N, C-alpha and C positions, 0 to 999 in steps of 0.2 A: 076616714077618719073623717071628723065631723066639722062645723060649720068656724069660724074662727071665732073663739073665745071672747064673749062678754059681757063676764061676770066680775070684773076682776077688781071692781069702784069703791070692793069691800071694805068701809075705814075696819084698821087694826091694830093703829100706833095707841100704845098704850095700855093693851091688853094686860087682865093680867095673863099667867100662865096659861091656868086651864082656861080661859078665856078665849086663849089666842090659837090655842092648842083647834080648842072645837071649832072657830072661825075660820082656821087652815081646813080643819080634814070635811066645811064641811061644801066650801067654794072644788078641794081639786075633788069630790066623789061627781060634783057635777059635772065637773069638765075633763076625769080622767079619772085618777082613783087613789089611795091615803092608804099609807101598809105601816103601821108602827113597825121598830125594827128594834125588838129589845126597852129596856128602858131607858135611853138618852137620844137614842135617833127612830127619825121616820124618814116616808119618803110619798113625797105629793111627784105625779105624774097628770100634766096637762097633754092634752091630744091634738093636735092640729094637720099643719101641715107636713113633707116627710124631711126636714131639716127638725133633725133634734138638736135644743142645748139643752144639757148637764151639768147644775153647778152642786157646791158642797158650799155649803154654807150653815153659820150658827148662829141658832136663834138668840144672843146674845147679840151679835153683829146686826143682824135687822135692828132690833130694838134700837141701837144706836144710833143706825143711821140717821134715824127720827123723818125721815118720810113719807112714805104709805104705810108700817109697818109687814111687807108684805116680803117672800124672798123676790131676791132679785128677778130673774128671770122671767116673771110674770110679766114687767114692763116689758123686755120683747118677745113674749106672746102675745102682747095685746095692740105692740107696735107690727111688727111682720108677721103674724103667725105661726109662729113657730110651736112646735111642739115643745117639754121642758120638764124635764124629769132632775125634782132637786132631792137633796140627801139633806137633811136637815140632824143636827146632833146639840147634845145641850151641855155648850164646856167646849173644850180642847179636849178632843178624844184622841183624833185624826185616824178614826175611823174603822180603829182595830179591832171593834167587838166583833163576835162569829157571827151575829145577825147580820152584819150590814156586809160582810164578806160571802156567807149564804147568801142571801137577795140576789148577788152580784154576780153570783152562779149559777142561781135560776134563773138571772134577765137569759144567759149566754147561752143553758142549757135548753133555752126556749125559743133562739133565734133571735129576742127581744129586736137586738139595734140591727139586726138585718133583716128591717123593714122601712130603716130612713135611710133614705140618699146620703148623706148627710149627719158625721155626730160631733158637737163641742163641746169637751170636759174645759170646765172652766173653776176656778176657787185660789184662793188667795189665801197666804202662812200656810196656819194648818191645813185648811184648805184644800191649799193648792197642793198639798201633800199630798192629798184624795185623788184632785183631779189624775197628776202626775198615775197615781199608784193605780188607780181605777181603770182607766184607759185601755190597760191590757183585757178587758174586758171586750172591747170593740174596737178591733181591731182596721186599721186606717181612718180613725179618727183625728182630730184637728183639737190638739192641747194650749190651752194658755193657764199659766201659772205664773200668780204674780207673788214674789217673792216667795215663793215653796222649799217647805224643809226637803233633805234628799231622802232622808232616816234622823233616827235619833238614838240608833242602836250605839250604846255605849265603844263599843269597840272601832265604830268608824267615823263618831261623830264628840265626842270626850269631850271635844273644844266646844260643843256648846250648851253650857249652863244653864240657860234660860228655862227652861223647861224639866228641874228635878222628876216632875210626879210621874211627866212622860216615860221616865226612864224602865221603870216597872213594866211598860206593854214590850210585847214584842213587835220586830220591824222583820222581821225574819219569814219565809218563804210565801206562798199566792198573795200579791199585793204589797210586798212589803218593803224591798227598796225598788224607792219609786224612779230613777233614773234608767234601771233596768229594765223596770213593769213599758214603758216609753218605746219599745222593741218591734212594735205593733204600728206602732201611731206615724199615720200619714208625713202631721209635721206637730212640731211642738213649740210653744214658745216660751219663754221664760224670760219676766219683768219683773228686774232686780237693779237697787240700788249700790252699785260698785265702793261706794262711801259707807256705808255698814257693814262693817267685817264679816260681821256673820251671815247675813240674807248673802253677799258676797260669795262664805265659803262654799254653805251649799248650792248654789245658783254652779260656781265650780265643776260639782263633782254631776252636773248634772250635763256635760260636757259629751253632747254624742252626733253621729252623724246627719240626721234627722230633727236635731233639734239645734234652734237659733236661739242665743242670748240675747238680752234688750237691755241694756247696762243704761237706766236712766240716774244720773249724780242730781243728788239733791234734794230725792225728793222725800230721803228720809225711811221710818219703817214704817210708817200712816201711808204707807203707798197705793192700797185698794180708795179708803175717799178722796183722795189727789184727784184718782183718775175718774174718779168722778164729779169730782167740781168741776174740775177742765173740761168737763163734757166730751171726756174720749173711748170711758171702757165700750159704752154700750156699740160705739162706733168701728170699737178692735171688734168687738162679739158680733155686727154685722157682716165688716169686710171678711171677717170667716169663715162666715156661711155665706157669701158667695166668692168661696175660693181665690179672694186677693190676696189675703193678707201676706205681709212678706214684709224682710226689712224697711223695705224701701216705703212701703204704705204702713206701718206704721211711726216711724221717723216723721211721716209727714203729718201724720195724726199727733204729733210729740210736740211737734211745732206749737201748740196752745200753751203751751209752756211757759211763751212772751209776757204771757194777760192773767200767768199765774201770779200773787201773791206772795205767795207761800214758796216758793221757789226762786222769785225774783229778791225776797228776802234772805237766801238764803246765802244767795249769789252775792249779795250785798255782801254780807258779814265775810263772806271767803273772802272780798277782793278786802274791805278794808282789814281783817287781821292779815295779808301779805303787804300794806301799804302798798300801795298802785294806787297813785291820786287820782292817773291819766285813764286809765281804763276804769277808776270811781265814778269820772265825770262822766265818762262815754256811754255808761249804764244808766245814770243819773237823768243824762241827758235824753237817752233813749226814753225812758220810761215817764220822766215827763211831759213831753213828746206827747208818747201815742196813749199814754194813761190818766194823764194828767191828777196823779197819785202827790197828794200833797207833801207824805213824807220825800220821798225822791224831788218833789221843786222845790220844799227847804235846802237840801243835801248842795243840788245844785246850785240855787243862792248864793251859798258859801263857799263853794268851791271858788265858785265867781268872783267873789269878793275880797277870797288869799289870792286868788290867781290876777287880781288887779293892783293891791297890795306886792304883790312878789315874794309873796311868802305861801304858794299850795299845799297843805296838808292836805292826808289823809283822815 
């Protein structure tokens, strides 16, 4: 394989769809290949060292991140020198199109995944479903799926009403029911918020001998953006690439939530709803001391004043 790619500093954020795809194809062809997969999907391959990261991403999700306008894996390619296969889709398709299925069949038949010492599949939401489902093509892979659906087949997930249009798609057959497709994976990690009922119900369907369920309470439905904001998503993937990702390693990284205001605000709201003034005072004191956050400092002052007056309130 070639030396570490260095042409990834191309600005792509804010480009219209046609221009963005043209730039994507240009960079991919320079370092690997670009493959259209029907009308709503394409694949980019960046080849470098014998660790392969396979990500599933939506074009809309890339633009919403507001950072580089590039696929998530390109930053890891820059920093770690990995190879990267990105399967892109336009909208939520769950990657059930025949062209995508045929593409993975070809990769398997060609022995593509056998060329790498390690393969890591990653995706979030609908893309997390795909990461789990298509990992079947690379036995021995590691899978990291953030709040993935298991299936949307009406006979198995009629309780999930979030994606009515997807019920017309087939979730049976090859690469269909995602939890069963993990049978050949070395290890799979499913990250989800157990307080989000539908996400938790899908996560429960993934319970398998080689699957580690990693609940992250109070992170909400926008889980991937928060992992990025806490700057731990790439570190999770890097741990996987080093063969060092396990439950303990994940939760050590997840301690970053102690400095993450979205999490802290949710925690504070829960404590206030339960009317636990002493616990609230401890939280506000901790955050005020460590982060000097004005909101928590003001709340702590009010709690102290109320305590002094003998009427501590939530």
